[in-house]
N, C-alpha and C positions, 0 to 999 in steps of 0.2 A: 540631903543625904547625902553621906560616906559612901565611897565604893573604892573598891581594890584594883589597881592596875603595875604593871612592871615599871622598873624602872632601870635603867643601864648605867652602868659607872664604866665611861669611857677610859679612864686611865687603866681598867684592868682588859678591858676588852681589846682582843688583837684581832678581831676580823674576820672569826673563821668560819662565823655565817650558819654553825650547827642553831643558834636560836633561831634564823630566818626557817629554816628547814621545818622546824618543829612546832613554828606558829601555828596553829591549826585555823587563823583568821587571814593567814597573809600579810600581817600589818608590821611586821618588821623587814627591815630592807640593809643594806651596806651602804654608806654613802662616805665616801673620804677614808676608806680603811676601819669605818667601825659600827658595829651596829645601832641602828638607831628604830626606835618606836615611831612608827609613821603616821599614825593616828590614834592617840591615848583618847580618843572619845569613842573608840570601837572596841578598845583593850576590854576583853571579861575578867581579867584578873585571875586566870587559872592558872596561870603559871606554867603550861605544858613547855616552856622554852627553856625554866628556869635548871632541871637537870641538867638538862644537855649542854651548859656552858661548863669549858674546863676550866675556866680562871674564876669561877664566880663573881660573875662581872652582872648577875641579874639579882633585886631582890625587889621586894614589893612595898609601895608607898598607897596612903591613903589619899584621894581626893573628894572634891565637894561636887556633888551633882552629878551629871552627862547632859551633855546637849543631844538634845534630841532630834532625829530629823524627822522633817514635813511628811505625815501621809502619803503616800503615792511615789513618795521619790527615793530613791534608791541611795542606801549612805555610800559619802565618797571614801572609798577607802581605797590603799594601793595593794598592789597582788592579786592573786585569782580575780577574773572577775566572777566566776561560780561562787564565790562569797560575799560578793556584795547584794546588800537586804534588798528586798523588792518583796512591795504588796499588788500582789496581782487581782485580775477581776475574772473569777470563777468565771466559766461560759455557760452558756442555755444548751439543755440536754435537746436536741434536734431530732427532726424527724424526717426520716425521706421513703417514699413507698412503702407505709406504714411499719418501717424497721427504725426501731430508735438507734440511736448513732451516742454513745457516752460520750461526753465531754468532760473535760478537764474540770474537777473541783479544787484545783490547788490554789490556795490565796494569797504565799506568799512564797520569798524564797530566801534563804536555802531553806532545807526539811529536816537536812543531819541535826541531831540534837547536837552534835561537838560543834558544830559551825554555827549554830543560830546565836545572835548577840543574846544579852538575858534583856536589855532595855529596847528590844526592837520595837517599832509602834505599831506592830500588828498585834500584838500581845496586850494592847489595850482593850478591854471589857470582850475578849475573847472566850471563846469554850474551845478549850482546845484537845486537843487527838493527840494523844501518846501511843505510837504504833510500832510494833516489830515489823522489822521492813520485808520481812517473808509473808504478812499478811494481805497485802496488796496483790501479790500474786497468785496467791492462795483463792480468795475472794472475789469473785467474778466483778461484781458491781460493789467494791470497793468505795469508788469515789463519788457517788451518788446515796448510797444507803451510810455511808460513814465518814467520810471528808467533808460533805455539805454543809457548808456555813461554819465551818471551823477551820481551826491554823492548826495546820497537821505537821510533827516532829517525828521525824523516824530514827530507829538504832536497830544494832542486834548485841544484846547484852553477851555474847557467848564469842562473838567476833572483835568486839572493840574491848580494851585494856583496862579502859578507864569506867569506874561507878561513876552512871548518870545523877546518882540520889544529889551531888553538893549543888552540879547546875540547875538542876529541876526545883532545888531550892529556892535557889537567887530567882529562877524565872517565876514561880509561883507567889516570891516574898515582895516581888521588885514591883508586880505589876497585878493588875485590876483582873484577873479570872474569874470568868464567871461558871467555869464547870470543866473536869478532866475527864475525858473516856479514854480509857486502855486497850488496848487492841492487840492481842497477843496471839500468838499459835499454841496448840494445843501441849507443845515438847514440854520436858522439863526445864531445858533452859532457858526460854521465853518470862520463865517466872522471875529471873533477875530483873525486866525492864516492870513487870508490874511492882516488885518491891520495892525498885528503884522509886516509882510514883508514890507509894503509901509513903514510903519514909520521907520524902520532900514534902509532901501534905504535914505530916506528922511535924516536921522540923519547922515547915513555916508557920506553925500557929495559926491557919488560918481555917473558918469553914467551909469546905466549898464540894458542891456536889459532886461524885466520882461513881463511875461504876467501870468493870469489867468484861469485855467482850472475848471470849475464847474462840477460836475458828479452828476448824480441824485440818488435817492434810490433804481433806479431798474438798474441801472448800465449805465444809458447812458450819453454819453457828451453833455451837454447845451450850452457851450459854452466856446471856446477860444481865 
């Protein structure tokens, strides 16, 4: 399977570091005064670094396959530790003095749509939850009712300038996704995340069960 990554032309590179700052995976560094792709296995080929290069030193190339990290292991990548891929073990709900404590049901890291690698191992056979980031703050039992037994990725179509459609298409197309749930707020701007998922499903050309959960600003489920 072919995939796209970036290529840096050292002859054109002046080592300004703008590409490294723009890389949302933090896998571009400066070595010996030149930009270098530190981990090609992690590069998702979205090219957020490309328009920031003043000398047109960045281009795209296609490579064969991808090195898959072992499950329960972190992808070894340079840069911000917050971008390292991890498979987590969701905690069980505990009970103390007849009062239930809500435990985290987060199954992986990272969770931001812009940060998750397209071929992360936790996407294999996953039930995917694509959620607007406000939903977890509005709906009180979000972890147990919506995140449990799912891989959760989040975003805000109003604050993020990038359209999620392309990356979501690659995630769905390149992995064995079992189902997709969209959690959104009732506000109109949240329609962006719903449309991105719908368009990604169409472009991936896969028949996958999907549904939309709309949550009110007062924390009520309006429709499923």
